[in-house]
C-alpha positions, -999 to +999 in steps of 0.1 A: -551+382+410-550+376+448-543+339+441-513+348+419-500+372+445-502+344+471-484+320+448-456+345+442-453+351+479-451+314+486-425+309+458-405+340+471-404+325+506-390+292+493-364+311+472-355+334+501-347+308+526-329+283+503-309+304+478-280+326+487-254+349+471-218+344+480-197+375+487-162+369+501-173+335+514-203+351+532-236+335+524-264+360+522-298+344+516-319+362+491-346+370+517-320+388+538-308+406+507-344+416+498-341+399+464-364+369+468-395+387+458-379+402+427-367+367+416-400+351+423-419+378+403-396+375+374-396+337+371-433+331+379-443+338+343-419+311+331-436+287+354-471+296+342-461+294+305-442+261+310-411+278+296-388+269+325-353+262+314-318+270+328-311+295+300-343+314+306-337+315+344-301+326+339-313+354+316-336+366+342-309+365+369-286+385+346-312+412+344-315+416+382-288+441+393-273+439+428-257+470+441-223+465+458-209+492+480-234+516+467-212+521+436-213+491+414-242+469+400-234+432+395-259+408+379-274+385+404-263+355+383-227+364+389-232+363+427-249+329+429-226+299+434-233+271+408-247+250+437-274+276+443-282+279+407-288+241+406-308+243+438-329+272+424-337+252+392-346+221+413-368+243+435-385+259+405-391+225+388-407+211+419-428+242+424-440+240+388-451+204+393-474+216+421-490+245+402 
């Protein structure tokens, strides 16, 4: 279990420093938004089961709510620019190769 936790933390660090949300042309990296661990925990099972695909990742991102202004929840997928979604998929594919 400790090994899985370390792997998730390593994946979360990669996600947190490379993937951002875009709000009014402000880039907020997922580590700064405290979302990197949540994303890593949710996608890790896809990596283990070799079920990584864009649709599966997008479904996970749709299920992660991001509170805006303390009033409204927006799916994380809606806040990621397409460029970041592509970068996330590339990052996950590379990570999976090294598992």
